[in-house]
C-alpha positions in Angstrom: 42.1 6.4 -188.9 42.5 10.2 -189.0 42.0 11.6 -185.5 39.8 14.7 -185.6 38.8 17.3 -183.1 36.1 20.0 -183.4 36.3 23.2 -181.4 33.2 25.4 -181.2 31.3 22.1 -181.4 28.1 23.3 -179.7 26.9 25.5 -182.6 25.1 24.6 -185.8 28.3 24.3 -187.9 30.0 22.4 -185.1 27.0 20.0 -185.0 27.2 19.4 -188.8 31.0 18.7 -188.5 30.3 16.1 -185.9 27.5 14.6 -187.9 29.7 14.2 -191.0 32.9 13.2 -189.1 31.1 10.6 -187.0 29.8 8.9 -190.1 33.2 9.1 -192.0 34.8 5.7 -192.4 38.3 7.0 -192.0 37.9 9.4 -189.1 37.9 9.0 -185.3 36.5 12.0 -183.5 38.7 12.4 -180.4 37.0 15.4 -178.8 34.2 17.9 -179.3 35.1 21.2 -177.5 32.5 23.7 -176.3 33.1 25.8 -173.2 29.4 26.6 -172.9 28.4 22.9 -173.0 31.4 21.3 -171.2 30.4 18.2 -169.3 27.2 17.7 -171.3 26.6 14.8 -173.7 27.0 15.8 -177.4 23.6 14.2 -178.2 22.0 16.4 -175.6 22.9 19.5 -177.7 22.7 17.8 -181.1 19.8 15.4 -180.7 20.1 14.1 -184.3 23.3 12.3 -183.0 21.4 10.2 -180.5 22.6 6.6 -180.7 25.6 7.6 -182.8 28.0 8.8 -180.2 28.6 8.8 -176.4 31.0 11.8 -176.6 30.9 14.4 -173.8 31.8 18.0 -174.6 35.2 19.0 -173.4 35.9 22.5 -172.1 39.3 23.0 -173.7 41.2 21.8 -176.7 44.2 19.5 -176.7 45.5 19.6 -180.3 48.0 16.9 -179.4 45.2 14.4 -179.5 44.4 14.8 -183.2 45.8 15.1 -186.8 43.2 17.6 -187.9 41.5 20.3 -185.9 38.3 21.9 -187.2 37.5 25.3 -185.8 33.9 26.3 -185.7 34.5 29.3 -183.5 32.9 32.5 -184.7 34.5 35.6 -186.2 36.9 37.4 -184.0 37.2 34.5 -181.5 39.2 32.4 -184.0 42.0 34.9 -184.5 42.3 35.3 -180.7 42.3 31.6 -179.8 43.5 29.7 -182.8 47.1 31.0 -182.8 47.8 29.1 -179.6 46.5 25.9 -181.1 48.5 26.4 -184.3 51.7 25.8 -182.4 51.0 22.1 -182.1 51.6 21.6 -185.8 48.2 20.0 -186.3 46.4 20.6 -189.6 43.8 23.3 -188.9 40.6 23.9 -190.9 39.0 27.1 -189.8 35.4 28.0 -190.7 35.3 31.6 -189.3 35.9 34.7 -191.4 39.1 35.6 -189.6 41.6 34.2 -192.1 39.6 34.5 -195.4 40.7 37.9 -196.5 44.3 38.4 -197.6 44.3 42.1 -197.0 44.0 43.0 -193.3 42.6 46.5 -194.2 39.7 44.8 -196.0 39.1 42.7 -192.9 39.0 45.9 -190.7 36.6 47.5 -193.2 34.1 44.7 -193.5 34.3 43.3 -189.9 34.6 46.6 -188.0 37.7 45.8 -186.1 41.4 45.3 -186.8 42.8 42.0 -188.0 44.8 40.9 -184.9 47.0 38.3 -186.7 47.9 39.6 -190.1 51.2 37.6 -189.8 49.2 34.4 -190.1 47.2 35.3 -193.2 49.8 34.0 -195.7 49.8 30.6 -194.0 46.1 29.9 -194.8 44.9 28.3 -198.1 41.4 29.0 -199.2 39.3 25.9 -198.5 37.4 25.7 -201.7 38.4 22.6 -203.6 37.0 23.8 -206.9 39.5 26.7 -207.0 42.4 25.6 -204.7 42.6 21.8 -205.0 46.3 21.7 -205.7 47.2 23.9 -202.8 45.0 21.9 -200.4 47.0 18.7 -201.0 49.7 19.7 -198.5 48.1 22.7 -196.7 48.5 22.8 -193.0 46.2 25.8 -192.5 42.9 26.0 -194.4 40.3 28.8 -194.3 36.8 27.7 -195.5 34.9 30.5 -197.4 31.5 31.8 -196.3 28.4 30.1 -197.5 27.2 32.9 -199.8 30.7 33.6 -201.0 31.1 29.9 -202.0 27.9 29.9 -204.0 28.7 33.2 -205.8 32.2 32.2 -206.6 31.1 28.9 -208.1 28.4 30.6 -210.1 30.6 33.3 -211.5 34.0 31.8 -212.1 33.2 29.9 -215.4 31.9 33.0 -217.2 34.5 35.3 -215.8 37.4 33.0 -216.6 36.1 32.6 -220.1 35.8 36.4 -220.6 32.0 36.2 -221.2 30.9 39.0 -218.9 32.2 42.5 -218.3 32.0 45.3 -215.7 30.5 45.1 -212.3 28.6 42.1 -211.0 25.6 42.3 -208.7 25.0 39.4 -206.3 21.5 39.0 -204.8 21.8 36.4 -202.0 19.0 34.8 -200.0 19.8 32.8 -196.8 18.0 30.8 -194.2 18.0 31.5 -190.5 20.7 28.9 -189.5 23.2 31.2 -191.2 22.9 33.5 -188.3 24.1 30.9 -185.9 22.7 29.2 -182.8 22.8 32.1 -180.4 19.4 33.8 -180.0 18.7 37.3 -181.2 15.7 39.6 -181.8 16.0 39.1 -185.5 15.7 35.3 -185.2 12.8 34.8 -182.9 9.9 33.0 -184.6 7.5 36.0 -184.4 10.0 38.2 -186.3 11.4 35.7 -188.8 8.3 33.7 -189.8 7.0 34.8 -193.2 9.7 37.5 -193.5 11.8 38.4 -196.5 14.1 40.9 -194.8 16.9 42.7 -196.5 19.6 42.3 -193.9 22.4 43.9 -195.9 21.5 46.2 -198.7 25.2 46.9 -199.4 28.6 45.9 -198.0 28.0 42.4 -196.6 31.3 40.8 -195.5 31.0 38.0 -198.1 31.2 40.7 -200.8 34.9 41.1 -200.1 35.5 37.3 -200.3 33.8 37.2 -203.7 35.8 40.1 -205.1 39.0 38.6 -203.9 38.2 35.3 -205.6 36.8 36.5 -208.9 38.9 39.7 -209.4 36.2 42.0 -210.5 34.0 44.6 -208.9 31.1 43.1 -206.9 28.1 44.6 -205.2 26.1 42.4 -202.9 22.6 42.4 -201.3 21.6 39.8 -198.7 18.0 38.9 -197.8 16.9 36.7 -194.9 14.1 34.3 -195.9 11.9 32.0 -193.8 13.9 28.8 -194.6 16.1 27.3 -191.9 18.8 26.0 -194.2 19.8 27.0 -197.7 21.5 29.7 -199.7 20.6 30.9 -203.2 22.6 33.6 -205.1 21.4 35.3 -208.3 24.3 37.1 -210.0 23.7 39.6 -212.8 26.3 41.0 -215.2 26.6 42.5 -218.7 27.6 40.1 -221.4 30.9 40.8 -223.2 31.0 41.2 -226.9 30.4 38.0 -228.7 29.1 36.1 -225.6 25.8 34.2 -226.1 23.9 31.3 -224.5 25.9 28.7 -226.3 29.2 30.1 -225.0 27.9 30.4 -221.4 26.6 26.8 -221.5 30.0 25.6 -222.8 31.9 27.5 -220.1 29.9 25.9 -217.3 30.0 22.4 -218.8 33.7 22.5 -219.4 34.6 24.0 -216.0 32.5 21.6 -213.9 32.7 18.4 -216.0 34.9 16.6 -213.5 33.8 18.3 -210.2 32.3 15.7 -207.8 30.1 18.2 -206.0 29.1 20.9 -208.6 26.2 20.1 -210.9 25.1 22.3 -213.8 21.3 22.8 -213.6 19.9 25.0 -216.4 16.8 23.3 -217.9 14.5 24.8 -220.5 11.3 23.3 -219.0 10.0 21.6 -215.9 9.6 22.6 -212.3 13.3 22.6 -211.2 14.9 24.6 -214.1 17.4 26.5 -212.1 19.3 25.8 -208.8 17.2 25.8 -205.6 18.5 25.1 -202.1 15.4 23.0 -201.0 16.7 20.0 -203.1 20.2 20.2 -201.5 19.4 20.1 -197.8 21.9 17.9 -196.0 24.1 17.4 -199.1 27.5 18.7 -200.1 26.4 19.6 -203.6 26.4 23.1 -205.1 24.1 23.4 -208.1 24.9 26.2 -210.6 22.9 27.4 -213.5 22.4 30.4 -215.8 19.9 32.3 -218.1 20.9 34.7 -220.8 19.0 37.6 -222.3 20.8 38.1 -225.5 18.9 41.1 -226.8 19.6 43.1 -223.6 23.1 41.6 -223.4 22.6 40.4 -219.8 23.5 37.2 -218.0 22.0 35.7 -214.9 24.1 33.2 -213.0 22.6 31.2 -210.2 23.9 28.9 -207.4 22.3 27.1 -204.5 23.7 25.1 -201.6 23.0 24.0 -198.0 24.8 26.8 -196.0 25.8 24.3 -193.2 27.2 21.6 -195.6 28.7 22.8 -198.9 28.6 26.3 -197.4 30.5 25.1 -194.3 31.1 21.7 -192.7 30.8 19.6 -195.8 33.3 21.8 -197.6 35.7 21.5 -194.7 35.4 17.7 -194.7 36.0 17.7 -198.5 39.2 19.7 -197.9 40.2 17.2 -195.2 39.8 14.4 -197.7 42.0 16.1 -200.2 44.6 17.0 -197.5 44.9 13.4 -196.3 44.8 11.7 -199.7 41.2 10.3 -199.5 38.6 10.3 -202.2 36.8 13.6 -202.1 33.3 12.0 -201.9 34.3 9.9 -198.8 31.8 10.6 -196.0 29.9 13.0 -198.1 27.7 10.7 -200.3 24.3 11.9 -199.1 22.3 13.3 -202.0 19.6 15.4 -200.4 15.9 14.7 -200.2 13.0 15.2 -202.5 10.4 16.0 -201.4 11.2 17.6 -198.1 
């Protein structure tokens, strides 16, 4: 059994990590750490775990009690507190934004404060199996990408790698309220959020930098908050390169994702669910990707959808753990989502 610990376990991502790890046949959860909930039962904060665990939240982490430590701390806190825990030699999988960007100047630009531990950046492998599977096999430090970044990267890489698009890419992302975390804010109260389609970042969202770093082309990103609780959908638009057409785009997607356990190509010509939509993916670790091509106008549209708390966070982290410890990638992540829901 792999002994696992979750720090920042009181939040939404922390709760998803606990849900997945407690149901994983090869994992023993040794501790759930949350300073704000220390002494409380885990199922008092995460009621979906009633009858599943008797864990009590701990107030501090002891990495000596585990082989893998999942960090669900928020941005800025991770780079302040994780370095102490890294000394234990435990495999660390971080879900904050603090170790995602290789360039500390980019971090300062997008996060609004200096990267305090640039010396650690080279130690972290990007926690996206579809792009870094070989590096994850023996990685001791793993940084899971952001939810919207994960979706956009998986939508864009097939056509960019095949040279089928050119120039700047525009990413239009839509996200549910759980992406803002558990802490209350004026923007997330029901009276403000219900029925809203609010553009929360017209330009310069921090995930823009992650996407650019991964796909190596200019990216401009807009983010809209929608009424859903869970789910991310990205619609990416770019100019088609000379010679690119629908057949070439379809072939690029089919070839790239033929053997991926959690990426499905969804681009149907008819029916209700013709392109990826997050509602069908809630609770699952799948990312659905799809495309549409306007050949006369030489434009491609590339779409991806996922559950921001699972494939966009905790599920991706568990998938990375499976690779790191030599387990089948699907282990503990078999849930397919619900329809209808």
